N, C-alpha and C positions, 0 to 999 in steps of 0.2 A: 409356520410361516415363511421359512425361505424358499427360495428356486431354488431347484437341483436337474434341470436337465441341461445337458453336455451343449446343447445349440444356443445355449441361451447366453451362456458363459463366454461362448467363441464368440457369438458378436457382437455382447456386450466388450468382452476385452480390444477385440479388431476396433471400434471406435474409438477405444484411449491410446492404443496404438498411433493411429492417423491423424489422433489430435498433438499427439508429440513429434510428429515426424514434422506438421505443419510447424511447429515450433522451431524443429530443425533448418527446415525453409530458410526459415527470416529471416537466420540468425546471421547470415550474410549481409545482408540490404535492414539494419537497424548498429549500424557503426558512427550516426551519430546521436547523441543526443534529441535533438527532435523528431530524427527518426523513431526512435527507438520511444518518446514521450507521446509522439503525436503524428506519425510514419507522412514525415515528412507533408504535411498539411497535402496531400495528396490523393486523399479516401474518394471517389466514385458513390453515385448515388444509391447504389443496393447496397453497396456495405455502409454507410453510413446509418441506411433506413434499420437494415435488419439487425447491425452491430447496435446501432443504440436500441434497439425494444427489447432485443435479445439482453442485451448486462442492465437493464430495466427491470425485467421480470422475473427473470432468475429461479431456483427453487422454489418461490414464495406462488408462483404461476401453477405450479404441479403440482404443489403438494402443500402449502397454507392455506391459498383459496379455496381451494375442491374440501379441506380438512372444515374449514369455517362453516361451507354452506351445508356441509354432513352435518355436524352441530347445530349448527341455529337455524342452518333453512336460508329461504328465496331471499329476505330480508340484508343479508349481508352483499347480495349483489349489486346494491346502491354503491359497494367501494369501485368496482370496477365499474361502473357508470360514471365515476366520480376522474379515474384513473384516463378513460377512453379521453374524458373532455379535459383533465391537463395536459393528456399526450398530443392534442390537436393545437391547446394556446402556446404551447413550446417551443412545437414546429413552427405556427405561427407568427411568435412576437418574438421569440428570444434568438431561432437559430443563425439567421442573415444576421442580426446585429454582434453577438457575438465573433461571429466569423469573423468579419470586419476587424473588429473592435482589436482583437486578439492578436491579428496578423499585425495590426497596424503597429500596435505598441510590443511587438515579438514578446509575448507573455505563452508559457509554456500550461501556465497550471491557471485556476481559478486564483487562486492565492497572488500570485505576480499578478495577475492582471488588473485584480482591486487597486494592488501598487503601484502600477505603472499608470491606471488610469487617473488616480488621482496623484499623480506624485505625491505620497506621504512620506515626508520628514522623516516618519518620526522610526519607520518597519512598524512601528505596531499591527497596521491594519493586516500586512501578509503576515506577521506570526501568531498571531490571535485565530486568525480564520484558517492557517496554517494546523496549529492545535485542534480546531474545532473538527478538521477533516480527519485528522486522525484519531482522537477520541471516538468517533460515529462511524467512519470504517472499520477501526476494530469489530465491533458490535456488531454490523453491518455482515462484512468477511464473516465471523462467527457463525452467523446464522447459516452461512450457504457451507461452512465446513461440518455444521450439524446435518441439514440436509443431505449429506454426501452421504455422511456416515450411517445415517440410515437407511439411506439406498441401500449402499457397501451392506450394510450387515443384514439389511435382507435378501440381497441376489446372493452373496456369499457363505451367510448364515458361520459371520465371523465377529468379533469383540468387536463392541463398538466404538472401542478406543484407536485397536489397530484400523478398521476399517476407514474415520476421522482420518488417521494421519498417511494410511495411503490416499486418499482422494485429496490432503492436503499435497501431498509428494507430487502427485499427476500436475495440478494446478501452477505448482511453484516451478515447473521443470519446463513446459512450452510457453508460460509468460516469461522465466527466466531467456530464453533462447532468443524468443521474438519479437518482444517488446510490444509495441502496439499492434507491427502488421500482423505477428501472430492475432494478435486477440481479436483483433477486427475477424479477420479472415475466418479466424472460429469457430469467430461471436456469427459469421453468414450461415455457415452449415448449421451450428446450433438453434439458428433459430427455424431453420427449412424443417430441423427433425422434431423440432418442438409444437410447429405445427402441424405439422401430421400426425403429433400423439395426439394432440388435444381436439382432432376432430374424428380420427379413429376408432380414440376408446371408448367415447360417447356414445358413437353410432353402434359399436359392440356391443354396448351396456344396454341398450336400449333395445336391440332386438334380442337380448336376456332376459330380458323380464316380465313374469307375465303378470299380465294386467290386473287379477286378482294381491300379487305382490303389493302393485302399488297404493290400492285400497286399506291393505293391512296397513301398510307403511304410513299411508297422509293419518290412520287411525289411531295411529300408536304412538304418532310424534305430533302433537298438535300444534297448530302453524308453519310447518315446516313451509307450506305452500302461500305464506302471509307476505306481500311485498312489501308493505310498510315495516317499521320497528316495531319490536312491542315494548311499551313501560305503563309503568302505576300512569299514569297522567300525558296529557297533549303536547306538554312541556317538556318532557325526559325521552317522549317517541322526537319531537322535531330536533332536540338536541342531538341524536342519537342519527339522524337523519344527516343532517349537517356534518357530523362527526364522520360519517363516512364518505362523505361528496368531500367533505376538505380533504380528502387524499392525495385528491387535482391539486392541489396549490406543495406539495411538494415537490414536484417537477421542476421548479422553474431553478430549486437548490440542489438538486442533484448534481455533483462535480462529474460523477463517472457516464453520466448521460450528455451532459455540457460539453465536455471534450470531443465527443462526436462532433457535435456543431463546430467545434472549433478545427477540427481534422477534417473537414470538406474540402476539396478541392479548386469549388466555387461556389459563390453562392446560388449563381445559376442552376444549378443539383437542387437546392434545396428545395421545389416548389416539389418536382419528381418523388425526394426522401418523402417527402409527409405525406404525400399521396400511400405511397407503397407502406411506409408506419401505422399509415391509420386503420388501411386493413389487413395491414398484419395484425393489431392491436385487436382489432372487434373479434376478427375472427377467433383470437384466442383466449379472451374474456370470456367467451361465452359460452367457446367448449370449456374451461375451466369451472366455469359455473353450473353446467351438466353433468360433467363428471359428480359433483359433490351432490346434485338432485339424485342424478342414477343410481348413486352408491347408498343412498339410505332406503331403496327396497330389497335391496341385494346381501346390504349387512345391517343386521335389527343393531348390534351391540360388539364396539369395537374394544378393547385395552384401552385403561388410559393413556395417551401418548400415540395411540397409533392411529389417531383420526385422520391425520397428515398424510398417512400412506394410503389413504384410501386408492388413489390412483395405481401401488404399486400393487396392491389387491386385486383391483379390475383385472390388472395384465396380466400376472400368476394363477389367475382364476379365469380368466375367460380366452386368452389368445395361444394358438399353439406356440412352439420354442422360439423357434428363429425369428420370427413377429417381436415375440416378447421379448429379446436381445435389442433387436430396435428399437421399440418404446421405450426399456426402460433407459439405454441411452440418450432418450430423447430427456426423461429428467435429467440425467447427468448434466445434459447438454445446458439445459437451464437454469442448474447451480452454480457450473464453471462457467458460464458467458457472464457472470454477474461479480463473482470470484476472483478472475483474470484482472477485470475492466479494476474493480475495489483494489488489490495488490498491485497492479502500474500505477495510478489515480496517487495510493500512498506513497508509493518509492519515490514519484513524480514530484508532491509536497519535500520531502525527507533531501530529496536532492538536492532540488533547486531552488525554496524556500527555507531551506534548515543548511544544510553544507557549503552551497555554490553561490548564498546574502550572507551566511555568520560567519562559518567556521572556516570557510576557505574561498576568496571571492577569486582568486586567480587559478583557482584549478580548471587545469588541460580538459578538453574533450573528453581522450579517455580514462579521467581520474573519474568525470562525473557521469561517464555511462557504466564504469566498473562500479561507483557508487550506488546508481539507481538500482542494478542487479541485486546489488546486496541487501537493500535496503524491499525488496521481494522479499528475501527469503525471513531479514526481520518482524516486518508487517506479517508475514503467513505466521509468524512464529506464534507472537501472540494472541491472534484470533485462535487457532488452534488450541493454546489454554484456555481461554476464552468456553470455546466450545466442549469442554470436556463433560459436561453434565447431559447424560443423556435425555433427562426430560425436559432439559430447555423447550419453549415453543418457538417455532420459525415465524409463526405468524406475528408473535408478543414482542420478538426481534427484531426482526424488518420494521415493525409499526413503531418501536419507539426508534432506528437509526433515520429514520424515511421522516421522523414530525422530528428531529434535529436539525438533519439537512433542511428542512423546508424553511423552519422557525429563524435558522439563524445567515442561510445565505439567499431561500428565496426574494424575499425586498431589498435585500442589495443588489441580487445579480439586477432585478428589473429599475432600481431606481440606477444603477450605473448604465444603463440602455438607454435610456429615456428621458432622466433628468440634468439639465443643465446647471438644476441650483443646487444639487447634491456635492458633499465635499470628505474628504477624506475622515473627517471626526464623526458628520454624521453618518458615513455609513459604518461606521466601527462603531459606536454608541448603538445603532439598532443591533448589528451581528449579537452584541453581548447583551445587549436587554433581550433580544429574544430567546437568547440559548437558556439564560437566566430562568426567566419568566415560565417556558417551555420546561426546563426542571423541574423545577419548581414545582409545576402544577404535578406534572409526574410523579413527584417527590411524593406529595400529600394524597396521593389516590384519585384527584380528579379528576383524571381521565377516563374513571370510570361511566361520569357523566357525559363528557366533550373529549372529543380527539385534544394533546398537547399542541398540535401543531396552528388548531385557532386559533388560540393565546397567544403564545408566542410569534406566528406569524403576522399578526394583529397587532403586538407588541411593540414590532421592528419598525413597521411599517410607519405606526402614529410617529416613534422615537422622530425616524429619521425628516419625516414630513415639518417634526415642528423645529429640530434643531436648521430644517433647510430656510423654515418662516424667519429665523431670529438671525441667522449669519449665513445667508447665503454663500455661492462660490463667487468668488472676483477675479480669478485666477483667467487670463485672456488665453493663456497658450491650453487651456485644458479646456476652454469655450471653444477656440480653433478645432483642436484635434476630435470637439465631439461634433461641430460640424461639416468637418471633412468626413467622417465615417455614416453621417445621413445622407451623404451627399453621394456618396457611392453605393445607398441602397438603390438608388433610381440607373444607375449601371447598367 
């Protein structure tokens, strides 16, 4: 099951070296905390767009989604449709307002934005949102490290734990050195590699399939081409369809994506970024679905737990060694582009929202930068421990973390940017309610029928609306700040 060609090794290792060199290049450009965490809010249209989408899709795009299509058929493509819709509305509704508001309130993290936006006198909004960030990002980062472990295991025939450790060390190194600038610029290169792989592999696979194999595969795997989810009743089918499309709701609450909006140099660049992002997303999602479909006639059965490696197997069996190295690097790119972002956002939270606001309010800029770098290592170590189980399913881990962020932060972000009535206590109550409802739904196993993000997101919104109706905001200073933000949208 391992790749063993020297050309593949060399190509793959060269990619890793380039990523580390990029981190080193940006080391001297990340001397201030704002530079390290947000790149000095100076990102251009292309970097913003491709960095946002590369950090969004992760190893889930090249491993999780193709594996789901391979296992369950074309009905899983509704997830891709939901993600495409969510991507568009996230760029359209959130990006410009969040950039203006976080800039006006001098907020470097999502938690500090909530605190500054609503002038929370208790600090609870910042504290609770920070805890939520750290909990779900450790799970999310663990999913990325599981992906990296399985990839290194396949390429270098090494022990799984050793493979995860090496992948972790590489991601820590260039994130530690260059911060946000290194993460964004490596994400740009990684996004290009990812889209190349997701276009090239399905084309190569299609050209390798005998028409008779397609007919045989369809006959053996009933329902593989059914576009609608299957179920015992139309009600269960409807729930399954809602669950798939509801993935799009998650976008409004993903800190690693929202941070990209906060870093763009000007809101005037965002329409162009949105067009670039949408083109990349549509091409990538269609390619990922095709990878899973075309793998079905080529692999009758795969060992349990290896279904998410279908892209790796296609590269191994159908591609020449040098190109194989490039395509395998693209899979690693997908993994790294998300994990590095999660490490950085988590370290931002620990530094800005815990250390600087609670532990040492008078910390110097140099001390904060050091703490932020140490926090990268700390979060990576926790994620590494969570990724020790080789049988962990990438798709399931991402589903849980994505649903957690969407349930807790999605309505909070929307209401922060669009509601004059919202207060710190309505946002906090909604956030806590959405998180608890989502976790209970998941713990009871009800996510088998309906994705937990649906109930968590809905509960969050309802609580905010009810509290806003009973006791709306009356602070004129908050209203004035909101009015300035909306007026700047027209400039």
